[in-house]
C-alpha positions as CSV (number, residue, x, y, z in Angstrom):
1,X,0.0,0.0,0.0
2,X,1.6,3.2,-1.2
3,X,1.6,6.1,1.3
4,X,1.4,9.7,-0.1
5,X,3.1,12.8,1.4
6,X,0.3,13.5,3.9
7,X,0.0,9.9,5.1
8,X,-3.0,9.0,3.0
9,X,-3.0,6.1,0.6
10,X,-3.2,6.9,-3.1
11,X,-6.9,5.9,-3.2
12,X,-7.8,8.1,-0.3
13,X,-6.1,11.1,-2.0
14,X,-8.0,10.4,-5.2
15,X,-11.3,10.2,-3.2
16,X,-10.6,13.6,-1.6
17,X,-9.8,15.2,-5.0
18,X,-13.0,13.8,-6.5
19,X,-15.0,15.1,-3.5
20,X,-13.4,18.5,-3.7
21,X,-14.2,18.7,-7.4
22,X,-17.8,17.8,-6.8
23,X,-18.0,20.4,-4.1
24,X,-16.5,23.0,-6.4
25,X,-19.1,22.2,-9.1
26,X,-22.0,22.5,-6.6
27,X,-20.6,25.8,-5.4
28,X,-20.3,27.0,-9.0
29,X,-23.9,26.0,-9.8
30,X,-25.2,27.8,-6.7
31,X,-23.2,30.9,-7.7
32,X,-24.6,30.9,-11.2
33,X,-28.2,30.7,-9.8
34,X,-27.5,33.6,-7.5
35,X,-26.0,35.7,-10.4
36,X,-29.3,35.0,-12.2
37,X,-31.1,36.1,-9.0
38,X,-29.1,39.3,-8.9
39,X,-30.1,40.3,-12.4
40,X,-33.7,39.3,-11.8
41,X,-33.8,41.4,-8.6
42,X,-32.3,44.3,-10.5
43,X,-34.9,44.0,-13.2
44,X,-37.8,43.9,-10.7
45,X,-36.2,46.5,-8.4
46,X,-36.3,44.2,-5.5
47,X,-33.5,45.6,-3.3
48,X,-33.9,43.1,-0.5
49,X,-33.6,40.2,-2.9
50,X,-30.7,42.0,-4.6
51,X,-28.8,42.3,-1.2
52,X,-29.3,38.6,-0.3
53,X,-28.5,37.3,-3.8
54,X,-25.4,39.6,-4.0
55,X,-24.1,38.4,-0.7
56,X,-24.7,34.8,-1.7
57,X,-22.8,35.4,-4.9
58,X,-19.9,36.9,-3.0
59,X,-19.7,34.1,-0.5
60,X,-20.3,31.1,-2.8
61,X,-18.2,32.7,-5.5
62,X,-15.3,33.1,-3.1
63,X,-15.6,29.5,-2.0
64,X,-15.8,28.4,-5.6
65,X,-12.6,30.3,-6.5
66,X,-10.8,29.1,-3.4
67,X,-11.7,25.5,-3.9
68,X,-10.6,25.6,-7.6
69,X,-7.3,27.2,-6.7
70,X,-6.7,24.5,-4.0
71,X,-7.5,21.7,-6.5
72,X,-5.4,23.2,-9.3
73,X,-2.4,24.7,-7.5
74,X,-2.7,23.6,-3.8
75,X,-2.2,20.4,-2.0
76,X,-5.1,18.8,-3.9
77,X,-7.1,17.7,-0.8
78,X,-4.5,17.5,1.9
79,X,-7.1,18.3,4.5
80,X,-5.2,21.4,5.8
81,X,-2.8,19.3,7.9
């Protein structure tokens, strides 16, 4: 059984990478729906909906970008250890 740098086996590292990629895809889908909500709220002049959709875009967009950066350039699912 081959151990990787973080003490995980190769299969466990692959499982973490697949999980993180799925998480990034879900974050991206939520972000896209909220961007649609921002434009819809602007069109209908619904400023409360605009505030909530805008905040959600910022939060989920940041998580999407951070997760993609971690997958592409970071440890690739090292678990922060």
